[in-house]
C-alpha positions in Angstrom: -0.2 0.5 0.1 3.3 2.3 0.7 4.6 2.3 -2.8 1.5 2.7 -4.4 0.6 5.4 -2.6 4.4 6.8 -3.6 3.6 5.8 -6.7 0.5 7.4 -7.0 2.3 11.2 -5.1 5.0 10.8 -7.9 2.2 10.7 -10.9 0.5 13.7 -9.9 3.9 15.2 -9.2 5.0 14.8 -12.5 1.5 16.1 -14.2 1.4 18.6 -11.1 4.5 19.7 -12.8 4.1 19.7 -16.6 0.7 21.4 -15.9 2.6 24.3 -14.5 5.7 24.8 -16.9 2.5 24.7 -20.0 0.8 27.5 -17.7 3.9 29.4 -18.1 5.3 29.1 -21.3 1.4 30.1 -22.4 1.9 33.6 -19.9 4.8 34.1 -22.0 3.2 33.7 -25.3 0.3 35.8 -24.0 2.5 39.2 -22.5 3.5 39.6 -25.9 6.8 42.6 -26.0 5.4 45.9 -27.8 7.4 48.5 -28.6 6.0 51.9 -27.9 7.3 54.4 -30.2 8.4 57.9 -29.4 8.4 57.2 -26.0 9.4 60.4 -25.2 6.8 62.6 -27.2 4.9 64.7 -24.3 8.2 65.8 -23.3 8.6 68.4 -25.7 6.2 71.7 -25.0 5.6 72.4 -28.7 4.6 70.3 -31.3 4.1 71.2 -35.1 2.3 69.5 -37.9 -0.1 69.7 -40.6 -3.8 68.6 -41.3 -6.5 67.6 -44.4 -9.8 67.5 -43.7 -13.0 66.9 -46.4 -16.0 68.7 -44.4 -20.0 68.1 -45.5 -21.0 71.4 -44.5 -24.4 73.5 -45.4 -26.1 76.5 -44.2 -29.0 75.9 -40.9 -32.5 77.5 -42.4 -34.6 79.5 -39.1 -37.8 80.9 -40.7 -39.1 84.1 -38.8 -42.9 84.8 -38.2 -43.2 86.7 -40.9 -42.1 84.6 -43.8 -45.3 83.1 -45.3 -46.7 86.2 -45.3 -43.7 87.8 -46.6 -41.8 85.5 -49.2 -43.7 83.1 -52.1 -41.5 80.6 -52.1 -43.0 78.0 -49.3 -39.9 76.1 -48.6 -36.0 77.0 -48.5 -33.4 74.1 -47.6 -29.6 73.9 -47.9 -28.8 70.5 -48.7 -25.2 69.1 -47.3 -22.8 69.7 -49.5 -18.8 68.4 -49.3 -15.8 70.5 -49.3 -12.4 70.9 -48.3 -10.0 72.3 -46.0 -5.7 72.4 -45.5 -3.9 74.2 -42.5 -1.4 73.8 -40.1 -1.4 72.1 -36.2 0.2 73.8 -33.4 -0.2 71.9 -30.4 0.5 73.5 -26.5 0.9 70.5 -23.9 -0.5 72.1 -21.0 -0.2 68.8 -18.4 -0.6 65.0 -18.8 -4.3 65.8 -19.4 -5.1 69.1 -21.5 -3.6 70.6 -24.5 -3.8 73.7 -26.0 -4.3 73.4 -29.8 -4.1 75.9 -32.7 -4.7 75.2 -36.5 -5.0 77.7 -39.0 -6.5 76.3 -42.0 -7.9 76.9 -45.7 -11.3 76.0 -46.3 -12.9 75.5 -50.0 -17.0 75.7 -49.4 -19.9 76.0 -51.8 -23.1 76.1 -50.6 -26.6 76.6 -52.2 -29.7 77.6 -51.0 -33.1 75.9 -52.4 -36.2 78.2 -53.1 -39.5 75.8 -53.9 -42.2 78.1 -54.9 -46.4 77.0 -55.7 -47.1 75.2 -59.0 -43.3 73.4 -58.9 -41.1 75.5 -59.4 -37.5 76.1 -57.4 -34.7 77.8 -57.6 -31.3 77.3 -56.3 -28.6 79.8 -55.2 -24.5 78.5 -54.7 -22.1 80.4 -52.7 -18.5 79.4 -53.7 -16.4 80.9 -51.0 -12.6 80.6 -49.3 -12.7 80.8 -45.6 -9.6 81.3 -44.0 -10.0 79.8 -40.2 -8.4 80.7 -36.9 -9.5 77.4 -34.6 -7.9 77.5 -30.5 -9.3 74.5 -29.5 -8.3 72.1 -25.7 -7.9 68.9 -26.1 -8.7 66.4 -23.5 -6.1 63.5 -23.2 -6.8 60.5 -22.0 -3.9 57.8 -20.5 -1.6 56.3 -23.1 -2.3 52.8 -23.7 0.8 51.1 -25.8 0.7 53.4 -28.9 -2.8 54.8 -29.0 -4.5 57.0 -26.9 -8.3 59.2 -26.9 -8.6 62.6 -26.6 -11.4 65.0 -26.9 -11.2 68.6 -28.2 -13.8 71.9 -27.4 -13.4 75.0 -28.6 -14.5 77.9 -31.2 -13.1 79.2 -34.6 -12.9 82.8 -36.1 -13.5 82.9 -39.4 -12.7 85.6 -42.7 -14.5 84.7 -45.4 -13.1 85.9 -49.4 -12.9 85.5 -52.9 -16.4 84.8 -52.6 -18.4 83.9 -55.8 -22.3 83.7 -56.1 -24.1 81.6 -58.5 -27.8 81.2 -59.6 -30.2 79.5 -61.7 -32.9 81.9 -62.2 -34.1 85.2 -61.2 -32.7 87.5 -59.0 -30.5 86.6 -55.9 -31.9 86.9 -52.6 -28.3 85.5 -50.5 -26.3 88.1 -49.2 -24.6 86.6 -46.0 -21.7 88.0 -43.8 -18.2 87.9 -44.6 -16.9 86.9 -40.7 -18.4 84.3 -38.4 -17.7 82.6 -35.0 -18.2 79.3 -35.0 -18.2 76.9 -31.5 -16.5 73.5 -32.5 -16.4 70.1 -30.2 -15.3 66.4 -31.6 -13.6 63.0 -30.5 -10.5 61.6 -32.3 -7.2 59.6 -31.3 -3.8 59.3 -31.6 -1.8 56.5 -32.7 2.1 56.6 -32.6 4.2 54.8 -35.2 8.0 55.1 -35.2 8.9 58.3 -36.7 5.4 60.3 -36.8 1.9 60.3 -34.8 -1.4 59.9 -36.7 -4.7 61.8 -35.3 -7.7 61.4 -37.0 -10.5 63.2 -35.3 -14.6 63.8 -36.1 -15.7 67.2 -35.0 -18.7 69.2 -35.3 -18.8 73.6 -36.2 -22.0 75.5 -36.1 -21.4 78.6 -36.8 -23.3 82.2 -35.3 -25.5 84.3 -37.1 -25.5 84.8 -40.7 -27.1 88.0 -42.5 -29.6 87.4 -45.2 -32.0 89.6 -47.7 -34.7 89.8 -47.0 -35.3 89.2 -44.0 -38.2 86.5 -43.0 -34.9 83.8 -43.0 -31.9 84.0 -41.5 -28.8 81.0 -41.9 -26.4 79.5 -39.3 -23.2 78.3 -41.2 -22.6 74.1 -39.7 -20.2 72.3 -40.9 -18.8 68.0 -39.9 -15.8 66.7 -40.6 
């Protein structure tokens, strides 16, 4: 009986040893080494870069109480239109959670306003222009996980319109907007660190301030998504 117990104990010890070795090997394989690129990136206070954006923009149309009585159109709306934006990015490190970002750029917009009239007639007016943007944004950063970090953006953008070109399909133009705008901007994105550079895609919304229009029964507010 003693001999049999010793044999069973020895067999159990061998099985336990094999299991522990297999578990250790599995843990070693699961904890694969991941190289951390640009490890000391945040040690530098100012970083420069550039960006490209493909925003979708339109006017948000609002009606005054006198719209139905003072205008012959029964519906006025602005469809989403693709645009293009390019510029520079200046990022200032504030602390482990916040950065200050300045991203001056140039935007090429082509926005339309559609007028529908009784009897099935309609008119479309297009405003093509170049906007010079001066956004100042605060960036809230998450903790970096290996080579990835999420962030939130919020701030304001002052814009100046230049090189305006108006096109209309029928009748006399009614579209007359201002040439300056202040917009609230907010969004979300993530930073992906590579060996020699950082890639930071983002998704942002921008809603402009009140823009004047003639005649007064309607008003337009600029807006874009990028």
